[in-house]
N, CA, C and O atoms as a GROMACS GRO file, in nm:
protein
  500
    1UNK      N    1   0.085  -0.118   0.000
    1UNK     CA    2   0.000   0.000   0.000
    1UNK      C    3   0.088   0.123   0.000
    1UNK      O    4   0.181   0.134   0.080
    2UNK      N    5   0.059   0.214  -0.090
    2UNK     CA    6   0.144   0.332  -0.099
    2UNK      C    7   0.072   0.446  -0.170
    2UNK      O    8  -0.033   0.429  -0.231
    3UNK      N    9   0.133   0.563  -0.159
    3UNK     CA   10   0.092   0.679  -0.237
    3UNK      C   11   0.210   0.713  -0.327
    3UNK      O   12   0.322   0.731  -0.280
    4UNK      N   13   0.182   0.722  -0.456
    4UNK     CA   14   0.282   0.765  -0.555
    4UNK      C   15   0.250   0.909  -0.595
    4UNK      O   16   0.135   0.945  -0.617
    5UNK      N   17   0.355   0.990  -0.605
    5UNK     CA   18   0.344   1.126  -0.655
    5UNK      C   19   0.452   1.139  -0.761
    5UNK      O   20   0.570   1.121  -0.733
    6UNK      N   21   0.411   1.171  -0.885
    6UNK     CA   22   0.514   1.183  -0.988
    6UNK      C   23   0.467   1.267  -1.106
    6UNK      O   24   0.349   1.297  -1.122
    7UNK      N   25   0.565   1.305  -1.188
    7UNK     CA   26   0.539   1.384  -1.308
    7UNK      C   27   0.670   1.407  -1.383
    7UNK      O   28   0.778   1.395  -1.325
    8UNK      N   29   0.659   1.441  -1.510
    8UNK     CA   30   0.778   1.461  -1.593
    8UNK      C   31   0.865   1.575  -1.543
    8UNK      O   32   0.988   1.564  -1.546
    9UNK      N   33   0.804   1.683  -1.498
    9UNK     CA   34   0.880   1.800  -1.454
    9UNK      C   35   0.874   1.820  -1.302
    9UNK      O   36   0.905   1.928  -1.252
   10UNK      N   37   0.834   1.717  -1.230
   10UNK     CA   38   0.824   1.723  -1.084
   10UNK      C   39   0.963   1.729  -1.023
   10UNK      O   40   1.043   1.638  -1.042
   11UNK      N   41   0.992   1.836  -0.950
   11UNK     CA   42   1.121   1.853  -0.883
   11UNK      C   43   1.109   1.792  -0.743
   11UNK      O   44   1.064   1.858  -0.650
   12UNK      N   45   1.149   1.667  -0.731
   12UNK     CA   46   1.130   1.597  -0.604
   12UNK      C   47   1.209   1.662  -0.491
   12UNK      O   48   1.162   1.666  -0.378
   13UNK      N   49   1.327   1.712  -0.521
   13UNK     CA   50   1.408   1.773  -0.415
   13UNK      C   51   1.344   1.900  -0.360
   13UNK      O   52   1.346   1.922  -0.239
   14UNK      N   53   1.288   1.983  -0.448
   14UNK     CA   54   1.219   2.103  -0.402
   14UNK      C   55   1.096   2.065  -0.321
   14UNK      O   56   1.065   2.129  -0.220
   15UNK      N   57   1.026   1.962  -0.364
   15UNK     CA   58   0.908   1.916  -0.292
   15UNK      C   59   0.944   1.863  -0.154
   15UNK      O   60   0.880   1.896  -0.054
   16UNK      N   61   1.049   1.781  -0.149
   16UNK     CA   62   1.091   1.723  -0.020
   16UNK      C   63   1.137   1.831   0.077
   16UNK      O   64   1.118   1.817   0.198
   17UNK      N   65   1.198   1.937   0.025
   17UNK     CA   66   1.246   2.046   0.112
   17UNK      C   67   1.128   2.119   0.177
   17UNK      O   68   1.144   2.175   0.286
   18UNK      N   69   1.012   2.120   0.112
   18UNK     CA   70   0.896   2.192   0.164
   18UNK      C   71   0.797   2.104   0.239
   18UNK      O   72   0.711   2.154   0.311
   19UNK      N   73   0.808   1.973   0.223
   19UNK     CA   74   0.709   1.881   0.278
   19UNK      C   75   0.750   1.826   0.414
   19UNK      O   76   0.868   1.810   0.444
   20UNK      N   77   0.650   1.798   0.496
   20UNK     CA   78   0.674   1.731   0.623
   20UNK      C   79   0.651   1.581   0.612
   20UNK      O   80   0.672   1.507   0.708
   21UNK      N   81   0.608   1.535   0.493
   21UNK     CA   82   0.584   1.392   0.472
   21UNK      C   83   0.716   1.318   0.457
   21UNK      O   84   0.812   1.370   0.400
   22UNK      N   85   0.720   1.197   0.510
   22UNK     CA   86   0.838   1.111   0.496
   22UNK      C   87   0.825   1.028   0.369
   22UNK      O   88   0.729   0.952   0.353
   23UNK      N   89   0.921   1.044   0.278
   23UNK     CA   90   0.921   0.966   0.153
   23UNK      C   91   1.005   0.841   0.173
   23UNK      O   92   1.119   0.848   0.218
   24UNK      N   93   0.948   0.728   0.138
   24UNK     CA   94   1.020   0.601   0.151
   24UNK      C   95   1.108   0.573   0.030
   24UNK      O   96   1.212   0.508   0.043
   25UNK      N   97   1.068   0.620  -0.085
   25UNK     CA   98   1.147   0.605  -0.208
   25UNK      C   99   1.141   0.734  -0.287
   25UNK      O  100   1.038   0.802  -0.290
   26UNK      N  101   1.252   0.768  -0.350
   26UNK     CA  102   1.260   0.886  -0.434
   26UNK      C  103   1.318   0.843  -0.568
   26UNK      O  104   1.417   0.770  -0.573
   27UNK      N  105   1.256   0.890  -0.676
   27UNK     CA  106   1.306   0.858  -0.809
   27UNK      C  107   1.328   0.989  -0.885
   27UNK      O  108   1.236   1.069  -0.900
   28UNK      N  109   1.451   1.009  -0.931
   28UNK     CA  110   1.485   1.128  -1.008
   28UNK      C  111   1.517   1.086  -1.151
   28UNK      O  112   1.609   1.007  -1.174
   29UNK      N  113   1.442   1.137  -1.246
   29UNK     CA  114   1.460   1.102  -1.387
   29UNK      C  115   1.457   1.228  -1.472
   29UNK      O  116   1.404   1.332  -1.431
   30UNK      N  117   1.514   1.217  -1.588
   30UNK     CA  118   1.506   1.326  -1.686
   30UNK      C  119   1.381   1.305  -1.771
   30UNK      O  120   1.348   1.192  -1.806
   31UNK      N  121   1.310   1.416  -1.806
   31UNK     CA  122   1.194   1.401  -1.896
   31UNK      C  123   1.238   1.336  -2.026
   31UNK      O  124   1.348   1.363  -2.073
   32UNK      N  125   1.158   1.252  -2.086
   32UNK     CA  126   1.014   1.236  -2.063
   32UNK      C  127   0.978   1.135  -1.955
   32UNK      O  128   0.860   1.108  -1.933
   33UNK      N  129   1.077   1.077  -1.887
   33UNK     CA  130   1.046   0.987  -1.775
   33UNK      C  131   0.999   1.070  -1.657
   33UNK      O  132   1.032   1.188  -1.645
   34UNK      N  133   0.923   1.007  -1.569
   34UNK     CA  134   0.872   1.082  -1.454
   34UNK      C  135   0.962   1.065  -1.332
   34UNK      O  136   1.020   0.959  -1.309
   35UNK      N  137   0.972   1.171  -1.256
   35UNK     CA  138   1.037   1.169  -1.126
   35UNK      C  139   0.927   1.162  -1.022
   35UNK      O  140   0.815   1.207  -1.046
   36UNK      N  141   0.958   1.107  -0.906
   36UNK     CA  142   0.853   1.098  -0.807
   36UNK      C  143   0.898   1.050  -0.672
   36UNK      O  144   1.015   1.021  -0.649
   37UNK      N  145   0.800   1.045  -0.583
   37UNK     CA  146   0.822   0.994  -0.448
   37UNK      C  147   0.715   0.888  -0.419
   37UNK      O  148   0.607   0.888  -0.477
   38UNK      N  149   0.750   0.800  -0.327
   38UNK     CA  150   0.657   0.697  -0.282
   38UNK      C  151   0.649   0.703  -0.131
   38UNK      O  152   0.750   0.706  -0.062
   39UNK      N  153   0.527   0.704  -0.082
   39UNK     CA  154   0.500   0.704   0.061
   39UNK      C  155   0.437   0.569   0.095
   39UNK      O  156   0.323   0.542   0.056
   40UNK      N  157   0.509   0.485   0.167
   40UNK     CA  158   0.455   0.354   0.204
   40UNK      C  159   0.361   0.368   0.322
   40UNK      O  160   0.393   0.434   0.422
   41UNK      N  161   0.245   0.305   0.310
   41UNK     CA  162   0.147   0.308   0.419
   41UNK      C  163   0.144   0.178   0.496
   41UNK      O  164   0.114   0.178   0.616
   42UNK      N  165   0.174   0.067   0.432
   42UNK     CA  166   0.170  -0.064   0.497
   42UNK      C  167   0.181  -0.174   0.394
   42UNK      O  168   0.183  -0.148   0.273
   43UNK      N  169   0.188  -0.297   0.441
   43UNK     CA  170   0.199  -0.412   0.353
   43UNK      C  171   0.060  -0.465   0.321
   43UNK      O  172   0.004  -0.544   0.397
   44UNK      N  173   0.006  -0.421   0.209
   44UNK     CA  174  -0.128  -0.459   0.170
   44UNK      C  175  -0.146  -0.608   0.144
   44UNK      O  176  -0.258  -0.658   0.147
   45UNK      N  177  -0.035  -0.679   0.119
   45UNK     CA  178  -0.045  -0.824   0.096
   45UNK      C  179  -0.081  -0.898   0.223
   45UNK      O  180  -0.131  -1.011   0.216
   46UNK      N  181  -0.057  -0.838   0.339
   46UNK     CA  182  -0.085  -0.906   0.466
   46UNK      C  183  -0.207  -0.849   0.539
   46UNK      O  184  -0.241  -0.894   0.648
   47UNK      N  185  -0.273  -0.750   0.478
   47UNK     CA  186  -0.386  -0.684   0.544
   47UNK      C  187  -0.515  -0.711   0.468
   47UNK      O  188  -0.517  -0.706   0.345
   48UNK      N  189  -0.624  -0.739   0.539
   48UNK     CA  190  -0.753  -0.754   0.472
   48UNK      C  191  -0.796  -0.619   0.412
   48UNK      O  192  -0.752  -0.514   0.458
   49UNK      N  193  -0.881  -0.622   0.310
   49UNK     CA  194  -0.923  -0.499   0.243
   49UNK      C  195  -0.976  -0.391   0.338
   49UNK      O  196  -0.940  -0.274   0.323
   50UNK      N  197  -1.059  -0.427   0.432
   50UNK     CA  198  -1.116  -0.326   0.523
   50UNK      C  199  -1.006  -0.258   0.605
   50UNK      O  200  -1.012  -0.138   0.629
   51UNK      N  201  -0.906  -0.335   0.649
   51UNK     CA  202  -0.796  -0.278   0.726
   51UNK      C  203  -0.712  -0.184   0.640
   51UNK      O  204  -0.666  -0.080   0.687
   52UNK      N  205  -0.692  -0.219   0.513
   52UNK     CA  206  -0.619  -0.132   0.422
   52UNK      C  207  -0.691   0.001   0.405
   52UNK      O  208  -0.631   0.108   0.411
   53UNK      N  209  -0.821  -0.008   0.385
   53UNK     CA  210  -0.899   0.115   0.367
   53UNK      C  211  -0.898   0.202   0.492
   53UNK      O  212  -0.885   0.324   0.483
   54UNK      N  213  -0.911   0.141   0.609
   54UNK     CA  214  -0.907   0.218   0.734
   54UNK      C  215  -0.772   0.287   0.751
   54UNK      O  216  -0.766   0.404   0.788
   55UNK      N  217  -0.664   0.214   0.724
   55UNK     CA  218  -0.530   0.273   0.734
   55UNK      C  219  -0.515   0.388   0.634
   55UNK      O  220  -0.463   0.494   0.669
   56UNK      N  221  -0.560   0.366   0.512
   56UNK     CA  222  -0.550   0.470   0.409
   56UNK      C  223  -0.630   0.594   0.449
   56UNK      O  224  -0.581   0.706   0.436
   57UNK      N  225  -0.753   0.574   0.496
   57UNK     CA  226  -0.836   0.689   0.535
   57UNK      C  227  -0.775   0.764   0.653
   57UNK      O  228  -0.781   0.887   0.658
   58UNK      N  229  -0.718   0.692   0.747
   58UNK     CA  230  -0.652   0.756   0.860
   58UNK      C  231  -0.532   0.838   0.813
   58UNK      O  232  -0.511   0.951   0.859
   59UNK      N  233  -0.453   0.782   0.721
   59UNK     CA  234  -0.337   0.854   0.668
   59UNK      C  235  -0.382   0.979   0.592
   59UNK      O  236  -0.325   1.087   0.611
   60UNK      N  237  -0.483   0.965   0.507
   60UNK     CA  238  -0.531   1.080   0.431
   60UNK      C  239  -0.582   1.190   0.524
   60UNK      O  240  -0.556   1.308   0.500
   61UNK      N  241  -0.653   1.152   0.628
   61UNK     CA  242  -0.706   1.251   0.722
   61UNK      C  243  -0.593   1.318   0.801
   61UNK      O  244  -0.596   1.439   0.824
   62UNK      N  245  -0.495   1.239   0.842
   62UNK     CA  246  -0.385   1.293   0.922
   62UNK      C  247  -0.291   1.382   0.843
   62UNK      O  248  -0.225   1.469   0.900
   63UNK      N  249  -0.284   1.362   0.712
   63UNK     CA  250  -0.190   1.436   0.628
   63UNK      C  251  -0.262   1.517   0.519
   63UNK      O  252  -0.207   1.541   0.412
   64UNK      N  253  -0.382   1.556   0.550
   64UNK     CA  254  -0.469   1.624   0.453
   64UNK      C  255  -0.401   1.745   0.387
   64UNK      O  256  -0.395   1.753   0.265
   65UNK      N  257  -0.350   1.836   0.467
   65UNK     CA  258  -0.292   1.959   0.410
   65UNK      C  259  -0.165   1.930   0.332
   65UNK      O  260  -0.143   1.988   0.225
   66UNK      N  261  -0.080   1.840   0.383
   66UNK     CA  262   0.043   1.807   0.311
   66UNK      C  263   0.012   1.743   0.175
   66UNK      O  264   0.080   1.771   0.077
   67UNK      N  265  -0.091   1.658   0.171
   67UNK     CA  266  -0.130   1.595   0.045
   67UNK      C  267  -0.190   1.696  -0.052
   67UNK      O  268  -0.168   1.688  -0.173
   68UNK      N  269  -0.266   1.791   0.001
   68UNK     CA  270  -0.318   1.898  -0.085
   68UNK      C  271  -0.203   1.979  -0.144
   68UNK      O  272  -0.203   2.014  -0.262
   69UNK      N  273  -0.104   2.009  -0.060
   69UNK     CA  274   0.012   2.083  -0.108
   69UNK      C  275   0.085   2.005  -0.217
   69UNK      O  276   0.127   2.063  -0.318
   70UNK      N  277   0.101   1.874  -0.198
   70UNK     CA  278   0.164   1.791  -0.301
   70UNK      C  279   0.085   1.792  -0.430
   70UNK      O  280   0.142   1.803  -0.539
   71UNK      N  281  -0.046   1.781  -0.419
   71UNK     CA  282  -0.131   1.780  -0.538
   71UNK      C  283  -0.112   1.907  -0.620
   71UNK      O  284  -0.119   1.904  -0.743
   72UNK      N  285  -0.089   2.019  -0.553
   72UNK     CA  286  -0.074   2.148  -0.621
   72UNK      C  287   0.071   2.182  -0.656
   72UNK      O  288   0.096   2.285  -0.718
   73UNK      N  289   0.166   2.098  -0.616
   73UNK     CA  290   0.306   2.128  -0.639
   73UNK      C  291   0.337   2.126  -0.789
   73UNK      O  292   0.289   2.040  -0.862
   74UNK      N  293   0.416   2.221  -0.833
   74UNK     CA  294   0.453   2.231  -0.974
   74UNK      C  295   0.512   2.100  -1.025
   74UNK      O  296   0.603   2.043  -0.964
   75UNK      N  297   0.460   2.054  -1.138
   75UNK     CA  298   0.512   1.934  -1.203
   75UNK      C  299   0.444   1.805  -1.164
   75UNK      O  300   0.466   1.702  -1.227
   76UNK      N  301   0.361   1.807  -1.060
   76UNK     CA  302   0.290   1.684  -1.020
   76UNK      C  303   0.178   1.656  -1.120
   76UNK      O  304   0.088   1.737  -1.139
   77UNK      N  305   0.188   1.541  -1.183
   77UNK     CA  306   0.086   1.500  -1.279
   77UNK      C  307  -0.001   1.388  -1.223
   77UNK      O  308  -0.117   1.374  -1.261
   78UNK      N  309   0.054   1.309  -1.134
   78UNK     CA  310  -0.016   1.193  -1.081
   78UNK      C  311   0.001   1.186  -0.930
   78UNK      O  312   0.112   1.196  -0.878
   79UNK      N  313  -0.110   1.169  -0.862
   79UNK     CA  314  -0.112   1.146  -0.718
   79UNK      C  315  -0.205   1.026  -0.700
   79UNK      O  316  -0.326   1.037  -0.716
   80UNK      N  317  -0.147   0.912  -0.667
   80UNK     CA  318  -0.219   0.785  -0.670
   80UNK      C  319  -0.205   0.710  -0.538
   80UNK      O  320  -0.095   0.699  -0.483
   81UNK      N  321  -0.316   0.660  -0.488
   81UNK     CA  322  -0.318   0.570  -0.373
   81UNK      C  323  -0.332   0.429  -0.426
   81UNK      O  324  -0.432   0.398  -0.492
   82UNK      N  325  -0.236   0.344  -0.398
   82UNK     CA  326  -0.239   0.206  -0.444
   82UNK      C  327  -0.272   0.110  -0.331
   82UNK      O  328  -0.204   0.108  -0.228
   83UNK      N  329  -0.377   0.030  -0.350
   83UNK     CA  330  -0.418  -0.071  -0.254
   83UNK      C  331  -0.401  -0.209  -0.316
   83UNK      O  332  -0.388  -0.221  -0.438
   84UNK      N  333  -0.399  -0.313  -0.233
   84UNK     CA  334  -0.373  -0.449  -0.280
   84UNK      C  335  -0.493  -0.538  -0.255
   84UNK      O  336  -0.557  -0.531  -0.150
   85UNK      N  337  -0.524  -0.622  -0.354
   85UNK     CA  338  -0.626  -0.725  -0.336
   85UNK      C  339  -0.565  -0.857  -0.380
   85UNK      O  340  -0.500  -0.865  -0.484
   86UNK      N  341  -0.587  -0.960  -0.301
   86UNK     CA  342  -0.538  -1.094  -0.332
   86UNK      C  343  -0.658  -1.178  -0.378
   86UNK      O  344  -0.758  -1.188  -0.307
   87UNK      N  345  -0.645  -1.236  -0.495
   87UNK     CA  346  -0.751  -1.321  -0.549
   87UNK      C  347  -0.709  -1.466  -0.529
   87UNK      O  348  -0.601  -1.506  -0.575
   88UNK      N  349  -0.790  -1.546  -0.461
   88UNK     CA  350  -0.755  -1.688  -0.444
   88UNK      C  351  -0.742  -1.756  -0.580
   88UNK      O  352  -0.816  -1.725  -0.673
   89UNK      N  353  -0.648  -1.849  -0.591
   89UNK     CA  354  -0.620  -1.915  -0.718
   89UNK      C  355  -0.743  -1.989  -0.772
   89UNK      O  356  -0.757  -2.003  -0.894
   90UNK      N  357  -0.830  -2.036  -0.684
   90UNK     CA  358  -0.949  -2.110  -0.730
   90UNK      C  359  -1.065  -2.018  -0.772
   90UNK      O  360  -1.165  -2.066  -0.824
   91UNK      N  361  -1.052  -1.889  -0.750
   91UNK     CA  362  -1.159  -1.796  -0.786
   91UNK      C  363  -1.171  -1.784  -0.938
   91UNK      O  364  -1.073  -1.799  -1.011
   92UNK      N  365  -1.291  -1.757  -0.983
   92UNK     CA  366  -1.312  -1.739  -1.127
   92UNK      C  367  -1.307  -1.592  -1.167
   92UNK      O  368  -1.310  -1.560  -1.286
   93UNK      N  369  -1.299  -1.504  -1.070
   93UNK     CA  370  -1.290  -1.361  -1.099
   93UNK      C  371  -1.285  -1.281  -0.970
   93UNK      O  372  -1.297  -1.336  -0.861
   94UNK      N  373  -1.267  -1.151  -0.985
   94UNK     CA  374  -1.261  -1.063  -0.869
   94UNK      C  375  -1.318  -0.927  -0.909
   94UNK      O  376  -1.295  -0.879  -1.020
   95UNK      N  377  -1.391  -0.866  -0.817
   95UNK     CA  378  -1.442  -0.731  -0.835
   95UNK      C  379  -1.381  -0.646  -0.724
   95UNK      O  380  -1.382  -0.685  -0.607
   96UNK      N  381  -1.329  -0.533  -0.762
   96UNK     CA  382  -1.265  -0.444  -0.664
   96UNK      C  383  -1.335  -0.309  -0.669
   96UNK      O  384  -1.338  -0.243  -0.772
   97UNK      N  385  -1.392  -0.270  -0.555
   97UNK     CA  386  -1.461  -0.142  -0.544
   97UNK      C  387  -1.425  -0.079  -0.411
   97UNK      O  388  -1.435  -0.144  -0.307
   98UNK      N  389  -1.383   0.047  -0.412
   98UNK     CA  390  -1.352   0.113  -0.285
   98UNK      C  391  -1.480   0.147  -0.208
   98UNK      O  392  -1.588   0.156  -0.266
   99UNK      N  393  -1.465   0.165  -0.079
   99UNK     CA  394  -1.578   0.212   0.001
   99UNK      C  395  -1.610   0.355  -0.040
   99UNK      O  396  -1.523   0.428  -0.089
  100UNK      N  397  -1.733   0.395  -0.021
  100UNK     CA  398  -1.775   0.531  -0.054
  100UNK      C  399  -1.693   0.632   0.026
  100UNK      O  400  -1.652   0.735  -0.028
  101UNK      N  401  -1.668   0.602   0.151
  101UNK     CA  402  -1.591   0.694   0.236
  101UNK      C  403  -1.450   0.715   0.182
  101UNK      O  404  -1.404   0.829   0.175
  102UNK      N  405  -1.382   0.607   0.143
  102UNK     CA  406  -1.247   0.621   0.089
  102UNK      C  407  -1.250   0.694  -0.044
  102UNK      O  408  -1.166   0.781  -0.069
  103UNK      N  409  -1.344   0.661  -0.128
  103UNK     CA  410  -1.356   0.727  -0.258
  103UNK      C  411  -1.378   0.878  -0.242
  103UNK      O  412  -1.316   0.957  -0.312
  104UNK      N  413  -1.465   0.916  -0.152
  104UNK     CA  414  -1.491   1.058  -0.128
  104UNK      C  415  -1.368   1.129  -0.074
  104UNK      O  416  -1.334   1.239  -0.119
  105UNK      N  417  -1.302   1.067   0.022
  105UNK     CA  418  -1.184   1.128   0.083
  105UNK      C  419  -1.072   1.146  -0.020
  105UNK      O  420  -1.009   1.252  -0.025
  106UNK      N  421  -1.048   1.045  -0.101
  106UNK     CA  422  -0.945   1.054  -0.204
  106UNK      C  423  -0.982   1.160  -0.308
  106UNK      O  424  -0.897   1.237  -0.351
  107UNK      N  425  -1.108   1.162  -0.347
  107UNK     CA  426  -1.153   1.259  -0.447
  107UNK      C  427  -1.135   1.402  -0.398
  107UNK      O  428  -1.094   1.489  -0.474
  108UNK      N  429  -1.165   1.427  -0.273
  108UNK     CA  430  -1.148   1.561  -0.215
  108UNK      C  431  -1.004   1.609  -0.221
  108UNK      O  432  -0.978   1.729  -0.229
  109UNK      N  433  -0.910   1.515  -0.219
  109UNK     CA  434  -0.768   1.549  -0.221
  109UNK      C  435  -0.707   1.538  -0.361
  109UNK      O  436  -0.588   1.565  -0.379
  110UNK      N  437  -0.788   1.499  -0.458
  110UNK     CA  438  -0.736   1.484  -0.594
  110UNK      C  439  -0.649   1.361  -0.612
  110UNK      O  440  -0.560   1.359  -0.696
  111UNK      N  441  -0.676   1.258  -0.532
  111UNK     CA  442  -0.597   1.135  -0.536
  111UNK      C  443  -0.673   1.028  -0.614
  111UNK      O  444  -0.790   1.002  -0.589
  112UNK      N  445  -0.604   0.967  -0.710
  112UNK     CA  446  -0.661   0.857  -0.786
  112UNK      C  447  -0.640   0.727  -0.708
  112UNK      O  448  -0.539   0.711  -0.640
  113UNK      N  449  -0.736   0.635  -0.718
  113UNK     CA  450  -0.724   0.504  -0.653
  113UNK      C  451  -0.684   0.399  -0.757
  113UNK      O  452  -0.739   0.395  -0.867
  114UNK      N  453  -0.590   0.315  -0.719
  114UNK     CA  454  -0.548   0.204  -0.803
  114UNK      C  455  -0.543   0.079  -0.716
  114UNK      O  456  -0.502   0.084  -0.600
  115UNK      N  457  -0.587  -0.033  -0.773
  115UNK     CA  458  -0.580  -0.161  -0.703
  115UNK      C  459  -0.483  -0.252  -0.776
  115UNK      O  460  -0.489  -0.266  -0.898
  116UNK      N  461  -0.394  -0.312  -0.700
  116UNK     CA  462  -0.300  -0.410  -0.753
  116UNK      C  463  -0.355  -0.547  -0.715
  116UNK      O  464  -0.357  -0.583  -0.597
  117UNK      N  465  -0.400  -0.622  -0.814
  117UNK     CA  466  -0.463  -0.751  -0.789
  117UNK      C  467  -0.363  -0.861  -0.820
  117UNK      O  468  -0.304  -0.864  -0.928
  118UNK      N  469  -0.345  -0.951  -0.724
  118UNK     CA  470  -0.252  -1.062  -0.738
  118UNK      C  471  -0.330  -1.193  -0.723
  118UNK      O  472  -0.420  -1.203  -0.639
  119UNK      N  473  -0.296  -1.291  -0.803
  119UNK     CA  474  -0.357  -1.423  -0.789
  119UNK      C  475  -0.270  -1.502  -0.692
  119UNK      O  476  -0.156  -1.535  -0.721
  120UNK      N  477  -0.327  -1.532  -0.576
  120UNK     CA  478  -0.254  -1.602  -0.469
  120UNK      C  479  -0.223  -1.746  -0.509
  120UNK      O  480  -0.311  -1.818  -0.555
  121UNK      N  481  -0.099  -1.788  -0.491
  121UNK     CA  482  -0.062  -1.926  -0.515
  121UNK      C  483  -0.039  -1.959  -0.662
  121UNK      O  484  -0.017  -2.075  -0.696
  122UNK      N  485  -0.042  -1.862  -0.747
  122UNK     CA  486  -0.023  -1.889  -0.891
  122UNK      C  487   0.122  -1.928  -0.917
  122UNK      O  488   0.215  -1.863  -0.869
  123UNK      N  489   0.140  -2.032  -0.992
  123UNK     CA  490   0.273  -2.083  -1.024
  123UNK      C  491   0.318  -2.027  -1.158
  123UNK      O  492   0.238  -2.014  -1.250
  124UNK      N  493   0.446  -1.995  -1.167
  124UNK     CA  494   0.504  -1.946  -1.293
  124UNK      C  495   0.540  -2.060  -1.387
  124UNK      O  496   0.577  -2.035  -1.501
  125UNK      N  497   0.529  -2.184  -1.341
  125UNK     CA  498   0.568  -2.297  -1.426
  125UNK      C  499   0.450  -2.357  -1.497
  125UNK      O  500   0.466  -2.453  -1.572
   0.00000   0.00000   0.00000
């Protein structure tokens, strides 16, 4: 589970100098590649969906102003909250929908939601 912030002209160093948020990963690239930061929220592979959403909503509420500042920072093109869903190998499909509360909170901050779906127990052979 993480928040990605990136863009082609995003100056991560200038952003980090002004932000109180702790960045777990920083990527500096020359355009047309994107530079960005990653804020880890937790290990979504080990957390049930409801716990991921509660953690995400708590983080968004606690860092509301800093996230708004990031959203408006020069060069930011993408501000994305990534959550994880594990699909059992015997399942025939999966539907992923955020809670209304999480969707509203993310929308208010200009954050896009992305789900990373993994098939549990899938063999590469």
